[in-house]
C-alpha positions in Angstrom: 68.1 51.3 95.7 69.5 48.2 93.9 68.8 47.9 89.9 70.5 45.5 88.0 70.7 45.7 83.7 71.0 41.8 82.3 72.9 43.2 79.5 75.6 46.2 79.2 75.1 47.3 75.3 74.6 50.9 74.1 71.2 51.2 75.2 72.1 49.8 78.8 75.0 51.9 79.0 73.1 54.7 77.9 71.3 54.4 81.1 73.4 54.1 83.5 75.5 57.1 82.4 72.7 59.2 82.8 71.8 57.6 86.6 71.9 59.4 90.1 74.9 56.9 91.2 74.0 58.6 94.8 70.2 57.3 94.9 70.8 53.7 92.7 73.5 51.3 93.6 73.7 49.6 90.3 74.9 45.9 89.0 75.2 44.9 85.6 75.5 41.5 83.9 75.8 39.8 80.8 77.1 36.6 79.1 80.7 38.1 78.3 82.5 38.6 81.9 85.6 40.5 80.8 83.9 43.1 78.7 81.5 43.7 81.1 84.5 44.2 83.7 86.1 46.4 81.4 82.3 48.5 80.7 81.7 48.6 85.1 84.9 49.9 85.3 84.0 52.7 82.7 80.8 53.6 84.8 81.7 53.1 88.4 79.5 50.4 88.9 79.4 46.8 90.3 79.5 43.9 88.1 77.8 40.7 89.1 79.5 37.3 88.4 76.4 36.4 86.4 73.0 36.7 86.1 71.4 34.8 88.6 73.6 36.5 91.3 72.1 40.1 90.2 68.5 39.1 90.4 69.1 37.6 93.2 71.0 41.0 94.4 68.7 43.6 93.3 64.9 45.7 94.0 64.8 46.2 90.5 66.1 43.9 87.3 66.2 46.0 83.9 66.0 43.3 80.9 68.1 44.6 78.4 69.2 41.6 76.1 68.2 40.9 72.5 64.4 40.0 72.1 65.6 36.0 70.6 67.8 35.5 73.8 65.2 37.2 76.4 63.5 33.5 76.9 66.5 31.9 77.6 67.8 34.7 80.0 64.5 34.9 81.6 64.0 31.4 82.0 67.6 31.4 83.4 66.6 33.9 86.1 62.3 33.8 86.4 62.9 31.6 90.3 64.7 35.0 91.5 62.5 37.6 90.6 59.1 37.0 93.0 58.6 40.6 95.0 60.7 42.4 92.5 60.2 45.1 89.7 61.2 44.0 86.1 61.6 46.6 83.4 62.0 45.2 79.7 63.2 47.2 76.8 63.1 44.0 74.1 61.2 45.2 71.3 58.5 43.0 70.2 58.1 41.0 73.6 54.4 42.5 74.8 53.5 41.9 78.7 51.5 38.9 78.0 54.9 37.3 76.8 57.0 38.8 79.9 54.6 37.2 82.1 54.3 33.6 80.4 57.8 33.4 80.3 58.6 34.4 84.2 55.7 34.7 86.5 51.3 36.1 86.4 52.4 37.6 89.7 55.1 39.6 88.6 55.5 43.7 88.3 56.8 44.1 84.7 57.0 47.4 82.8 57.5 47.1 78.9 60.1 50.2 77.9 60.7 51.6 74.6 63.3 53.5 73.6 64.7 55.7 71.3 68.1 55.4 69.6 68.8 59.3 71.0 68.9 57.5 74.3 72.8 58.0 73.7 73.1 61.2 73.5 70.8 61.6 76.7 67.5 62.9 74.5 65.7 59.5 74.0 61.6 59.7 73.4 60.7 56.5 75.6 57.1 54.8 75.9 56.2 53.0 79.2 53.4 50.8 79.6 53.0 49.2 83.4 51.1 46.0 83.5 48.2 45.7 86.1 50.0 44.5 88.6 52.5 48.1 89.2 52.5 49.8 92.3 52.0 53.6 91.5 55.7 53.9 93.6 57.3 51.1 91.4 55.9 53.0 88.1 57.5 56.4 89.5 60.8 54.0 89.7 61.1 53.0 86.5 59.9 56.9 85.6 62.4 58.3 87.4 65.3 55.6 86.2 64.4 55.9 82.0 64.1 59.9 82.7 67.7 60.3 82.6 67.7 59.4 78.9 65.1 61.8 77.9 61.3 62.4 77.8 58.6 60.0 79.1 55.4 59.3 77.4 53.2 56.7 79.0 50.8 55.2 76.6 48.6 52.2 76.2 50.0 48.5 75.2 48.2 48.5 72.5 49.6 51.8 70.6 53.5 50.4 70.7 53.7 49.6 67.0 52.3 53.0 66.5 54.8 54.6 68.7 57.8 52.2 67.1 56.9 54.2 64.3 56.6 57.8 64.6 59.6 57.7 67.3 61.3 54.4 67.1 61.8 53.8 63.2 61.1 58.1 62.1 64.5 59.0 63.3 65.3 57.8 60.3 62.9 59.0 58.3 64.0 62.7 59.6 67.8 61.4 58.7 66.5 61.4 55.6 64.6 64.6 55.0 68.0 66.3 56.5 69.8 64.6 53.9 67.7 65.5 51.0 67.5 69.5 51.9 71.3 68.7 52.0 71.2 67.8 48.5 69.3 70.6 47.8 72.3 72.5 49.1 74.9 71.5 47.1 73.0 71.4 43.9 72.9 74.9 44.5 76.6 75.2 45.0 77.0 75.1 48.8 78.8 72.7 50.1 77.9 69.4 51.9 79.4 69.2 55.7 78.5 73.1 55.6 74.7 72.2 54.4 73.7 69.4 56.3 75.3 71.4 59.8 72.7 74.1 59.0 70.0 72.0 58.1 70.5 70.1 61.4 70.5 73.3 63.4 67.3 74.5 61.7 65.3 70.8 61.7 66.6 71.2 65.7 65.5 74.2 66.3 62.0 74.2 64.8 61.6 71.2 66.6 62.1 72.7 69.9 59.7 75.8 68.9 57.0 74.0 68.6 57.3 72.1 71.5 57.8 75.3 73.4 55.2 77.7 71.2 52.0 75.0 71.7 51.0 75.3 68.6 49.6 73.6 66.0 52.4 72.7 63.3 50.4 74.1 60.5 50.0 77.3 62.1 54.3 77.5 62.4 53.8 77.1 58.2 51.4 80.0 58.2 53.4 81.9 60.0 56.3 81.3 57.6 54.9 81.7 54.7 53.8 84.9 53.6 51.7 85.8 50.8 53.2 85.1 47.2 56.6 84.4 48.5 59.5 81.8 48.5 58.2 79.5 51.1 54.8 79.0 50.0 56.2 78.0 46.4 57.7 75.5 47.8 55.2 74.0 50.3 52.9 73.8 47.2 55.8 71.6 45.6 55.6 69.9 48.7 52.1 69.1 48.4 52.2 68.6 44.8 54.1 65.7 45.1 52.3 64.1 48.0 55.1 64.7 50.6 52.9 64.1 54.0 50.8 61.3 51.9 54.4 59.8 51.8 55.2 59.9 55.4 51.9 58.9 56.6 52.6 55.9 54.0 56.0 54.9 55.3 54.1 55.1 59.1 51.9 52.9 58.2 53.9 50.5 56.2 56.4 50.5 59.3 53.4 49.4 61.7 52.2 47.0 59.8 55.5 45.3 59.6 56.1 45.8 63.1 52.9 44.0 63.5 53.5 40.8 61.6 57.0 40.8 63.7 
């Protein structure tokens, strides 16, 4: 199957590097021909001379350009998308927006990876329009499973997904840094404290995923009666830790809906 990426930025490169090149013949194009030539050579894929040639040549078109330039690019290629599957990773553009810019008869899948795609551990949302055949939805899932885990959600939940999966890495980095700074306060070198905390956060997330338990059940397992951990947990509650996290997510969702 031939798939093409219009836009050759970091996200596109991350996806391409994870693909099975024996199953997918990959083409890329972007406005910077010379830079794209280097990327194509490094990734071992084909370069189209322009976006129109790419759209003509492939079965699946993956739009990985910035949202603000998407209308211009789609106007350029829309006449060559008939009978093809289009995937979009442009933030903020709904399935309806994309259909308005192309065709009401086009199979379109809206996709939202997160920053962890760069290490092949993305948490990715996927939502097809009503025209997408089951077989094409499976193709979309296979492409994006190359960079992590897929969650098929309703489009109305994309703003929430954007907050709890797209923006939340920033919140988690703040939490990691706060724990590290606490280590520094009590005499530990910052680099060492950060490494320890990052390892602990990663392992704790894996344990939660593998256990199938509610997070608070695991909090209880770590918290011995009258012990040190419960002392810290009570302090977090007194300082509105949970409420602050919920408020941050709510503010993020509200901002996303205003864009």
